[in-house]
Structures are given as C-alpha cells and as structure tokens.
N, C-alpha and C positions, 0 to 999 in steps of 0.2 A: 312720571312722578305724579301722585295724586294724594292730597291730604286736606284736612279741615283746619282752618284758622279762624279763631274767635275774633269777631268785631266787637270790641267792648263798648263802643259808642252807640251802636245800633242793637247790641245784644243778640247777635245772630251769627251763624257759621258761614264762612265763605269757603267754597271749594276751589282749590288749585288743582289743575290737571294739565300739566305741561305737555304730556304726550299727545294731547288732542290737536296740537298744532300740525301733526302729520296726517290727520284723517283725510279721507278721499274728498276731493272738492270738484263738484260739477263735472263728472265724467260724461263722455258721449254715450248715447243709448246702447251702442254695441259693447260697451265695457261697464255696464251698470252692475255693481256688486249685489243689488237686490233683485235682479232678474233671475229666473230659474236657469240652472246650468243645462245647456243643450249638448247633445252627444257630439264629441269631437271639438267642442269649444272650450275656451279658457274657463276654469272653475270660478263660480261666484260663491257668495255666502250661503246659497241654497243649493244643496247637492242633489237636485232632482229636476227633471224636465218640466214638471208641472206641480201645482199645489193649490190649496184653497186659501188659507191664511197661515203664515209662518211667524213664530216667535223665536228669537235667539238672542244670546248675550251680545251686547255692543262690543265691537272689536276695539273701540277707543272709549272705554267707560270712565266716567267721572268718579264712580263709586264701585267698589269691588268687595266680594265676600272674602277675598284674601288680599287685603290692601298692603302696599309696601310700608315700611317704616317711614315716618315723616322725615323730610329733608333737614329740618331744624328742630331745636328744642324750644318748647314753649316757655312762657313765663307766667307769673301769677296774673298779670294784666292781659296777656295775649296767649292763652293756651293754644296748643296744637294737638290734633288728634288724627288717628288713622281714618282714611276715607272709606269706612265700611258701608256696604250697601250693595245695590245691584242696579245695572242699567241694561234694559232690554229694548230690542227693536221689534216692532210689530209690522210685518209687511202685509198689506191689505189684499193684494191681488197679484197674480203673475203679470198682468197687463202693465206695461211701462207708461203708456201714453194716455192714461185716464186719471181721474181724481176720485176722492171719496164721494163727491156729489154725483158722480156718473155711474157708480156701481148700483146693483139692484138691492132692493130692500132685504132680500134673503141674506145677502152677504153682510150687510150692515147688522142685521140681527145676530148673525154668527159672530161678527166682530165684537159686539157688546158682550156676548157670552165669553169670548176670549179675554176681554178686559176684566170681566168679573172673576173668571177662574184665576187669572194671574194676580189680581188683587187679593183674593182669599189666600192663595198659596204664599205669596211674598209677605203679606201682612202677618202670617203665622210664624215667620222666621224670627227667632230671638234676636233682638237688637234693631229690628225694623220698626220705626215709629210712624212712617207715613208712606203710602203707595200713591204715586202720582202718575196718572195716565194723561198723555197730551199729544198733540200733533202740531208741528211747525210746517206751514205750507207756504211756498213761494219764496223766491230769491230775496224779496224785500224784507222778509222775516229773517233771512240768514240761512236758508236751507242750502245744504251742500249736495243733496241727492234728490233728484226729481221724482224717482219712483214713489208711488203712493205708499206712505208708511207713517207710523207714529212711534212713540216711545213710551216706556214705563220706567220710572225711577223709584227705587225703594230707598228711602232716606233713613239715616240713623237718628234723626231728630225731626220734629214737626217743623216744616219750613215756615217762614214768617207770615205769609198770606193766610194759609189755613189756620195757623196758630192764632192770628188776630181774629179771624172769622169765628173760630170756636170760642174764644174768650168773649166776644160780643154776644154770641148766641147763648152762652152760659149765663152771662149777666142779665140778658133779656128774660130768659127762663126764670131766673131767681127772683126777678122783680115783678114779672107779670104772670108767670105760670104757663106761658105760651111759647110757641116756636117763632123765632124771628122771621124765617123764610116764609112760613105759612101766613104770617101777618102781612108780609110784603106782597105775597101773591093775592091775598084778599083785597089789598089796597089797589093793586093794578087792575084787578077785575072790576072794581067799582069805578075806577077812573076811565079805563079803556083806551086812553090816548096812546099809551106806550106798548100796547099789545102788538105782537107780530104774528104769532100763531097760538092757537089754543086747541087742545085735544082732550080726550077723556082723562088722560093720566099726566099730561105735561103742559106747561105754560112757557112760552117764549116771549120775552119782553126786551126792549131797550130800557134799562133801568133809569130812573130819574137822576141817578148819580153816575151815569155812564162817563167813563174817562176817555174812551175811544169813540169816534163819531158813529160808527155802526156796531158798537159793542152790543151783544145779545147774551142774556142769561136764560138758559133752558133749565127749568126747575121741576122736579117731581112733585106732583100734587099731594101724594101721600108722604108722610114723614118717614123717610128711609135714609139710612146713612151710607150704605155701600151698594154698588151695582149688584152684588150677589144676593142682595135682599129683595130685588125686584121680582115680581110675578111674571109668568110668561106673557100675559096681556100687556103689562107695563113695558116689557122689553120690546114687544112687537110695536107698540105705540111709539116708543122712543126711536126705533129704527125709522119709522115713517116720518116722524116729526123732525128728526135730525136730517134726513134726506131732503125734506121739504125746505128746511131752513137753508141748507147748503145750495139748493137750486135757486132760492131767492138771492143769495149772495152772488152767484154767478150771473144772474140776470140784472143785477143792480147797475153795473157799468158796462156790461156786455163782454166781460172776460172772466176767466177763472180767478176769483178773488183770493188773494193771500190772507192768511189768518193764523192766529194761535188758538187752538182749541184746548181748554184746560178743564179736565174732569176733577171736580172738587168732591172728595169723599171724606168720610169720618177718619180721623187718625187711628192708628193701630197700636199706640203706645200704652194702652191700658188705662189712660186717664179718663176724666169726666168729660166725655164728648157726646153724650146722648142727645144734647140739644142741636148737634150739627146735622145739617140737612143736605142730602145729595143734590148737586146741581152742576151744570156745565156752562162755562163762560167762554165766549168767543171774542177775540180782539183783532179785527181786521185793521191794518195800518192805513188804508186809503180813506181820505176825507173827501176827495173828489176822484173823478176818473184818472186824473194825472198828478194829483198832489197827495203826499203822504203825511201822516202825523208822526213827527219825530219827538223823541224824548230829549228835550233841550234843557236850558238852564233851570226853569221852574220845576220841571218833572225830575230831572236827574239830580240836581243839586239840592232842591228843597223838598222834593217828594210831593209837590202840589201840582196835580194835573190841571191842564187848561184844555177844555173841549171847545172846538170852534163851531160846534153845531148844537141844535136843540134836540134832546132825546125825543120829544113829541113829534118833531118833523121827520127825523130819520126813521123812527118807528113807523110812521104813516107811509113813508116811501117803501119800506120793506113789506109792510102789510099788504099794500096794493099789488105787489108783484106776485105772479103765479109761481107755485101753487098756493092757493089761499087756504086750503084744507089738506092736511096730511092724509086724510082718508082717500083723497083722489088718486094716490099712488098705488098702483097695482103691484102685487108681489110677483113680478115677472122674472124669468130667468135671464132675459136678455139685458144687456147694459144699455143705458140711454145717455145721450149727451145733454149738455145744459139746456137745449131746446126741446128735450123730451123725445128725440128721434133715436131709434134703435142704432146701436153701433154694430155694423156688420162684422162678422168674424170674431165676436167676443169669445 
C-alpha cells in the first residue's frame, strides 16, 4: 500500500509505503539483485551478463504511475491522495565491489547523461512536478544494497526542500534582479576560505550555513536549471569535478565515506522557477572518523540543525586533500581505487 497523506501543520505531503518493509536487506554479494545475471545462476533484476549503466523501475516503489486506491478516506483537514509518480533505480556499473568514486571519468560522464535523459523524460510526464536524482551510500545512511547505484524519484508535487529553495530564489530575483546562487558563488570566490574545488564550469564549497560537518555544495557556474541544459564541456567538467570531490571524501578519514548525494534541479510543474539554479548537495554523516552526526531533538523536533564544526575548517581540510584540481584526472578506461591505483580485472 502506498498513498499520500497531507501534513496540515507543515503543509507538505507524507508518503506511506507499507510494502517497502519487505524490500531486500543487505544480501550477500552472491545474491545481489543489482549484479548482472550470469549463465546458469539465479536471475537478478538485470537479465544480461554485462552492461554499462542500467535504469529500471524500483520493485518496491514509494510512487507509481498506477497507484492503488488509498487505504483510508481523507478529510478537509487531512486529505489523502493516490501516490502517483515513479521510482527508478540507476545501477552505475556491473562491478559489485566498487563505488562511484572509483569508476572512471568516462562512466561518470555517461551517468550524468543518463540522469539528464531520465529528468527530461520523466519531467515531461503529465502530473510530475519534480524529478529528483539522488544516491544513498553506506549503511550509516540506511542503504540496504551495497552495489553502486542511485535512484530517481518523479514526484506529483514539488517536495519541501526544492520548493523552499525556489521560493527564496524567486524572492531574491524579484528584489535584486539577480540569481541567489550566482551571488553566493561570487561571495565564496571573494572569501576563498570555504572553497573545496573550483573548475571552469563548477564550484564546490562547504557553505557558510552547512548543517552537516563535511557538507559540500557543487554548483554550476552558468545559470542553468536542469542537467539536460548543460553543454558537453560542462558535463565533462562536472564528471571530473564530481570524481575529484568523491576521492577527497574517501581520503578524508581513510575509508569509503558514506553520504547522501542530492541533485537539485528546477521543478517541472510549469510554475515560475526560472530563478532556480542547478546544484548538487552532499551530506556525509561523519563528523569524525568514528563519530556520526545524528538528527536528534533540535534537528528532528525543532528543525534547527546544530553543526559541531566550522565550515571554514572542514573546507580547508577537504581542499588540502588530493586531487586539488579536477583537471588532474585522466579520462582513462581503467577503474582506480581511492588511492588512484588501477583496479586489476575491471
């Protein structure tokens, strides 16, 4: 059962999806549903022995193009609606034992193209208001499958975070005539202390208002709203900058760092969102090598985040880690580990 229930106090939809209780939970590598199906072996979600990148509909979706009828009747105060939308899984590679940081630039470039194509196609579906590309990585984030993959949700309403961002950007545009994100990027360039990576087309910073200790925002220098608006050179630069940032994350504490990667694009509901600016946000839960940032009383109950670190200090630590320039990364066909060593047999 999946449905939308209106939260009248926060003015947002809550998705109930009871069938997701039965989804696959941390299977052994030999039974991974995201690995390619091998001859004579038990079938997986991918019915071929090899692939580049695969996209398919989630077997346990929170949203569906043919949603069931809601389990209860809504009221004037608490309406209930069908959970229309789509949930897709994007499998990055047939390799089970690596992460996005370890794949080559070519594959990341191809992946960005897949994200862009799915955004354009899903965003054109009548009733889809927002297309959200994201990755949950690591058990501390709540990941149930270790195989490198991300997800794409097509929502029937603009979710709270991008809705708030779009409203703020629209207000800033109406008051100043400028772009809020462009102004923030100019401010960070002048200050310099919170810069992590800069390239021709992208800027990566720990924002001054970071809520997570090693939160990073990767922003397009040109005012674009969707991934499919990027030029080939911007996509190439994004692939290199994204890989460089993820390598820094893995070198931060000496292990593959968990994170949420959230691609924030312009809503597709036809509203006034021209002021919205494409960017990608990263939320690693680690505040030290062994300590995690938890959403406790202030965050969960009051919505007020408390950051135990200074953005200027965490940015400096990330900035000093190699690679310090995304252009250092060669577009090689081989895979590399977090130390930059080729992975034999990729």
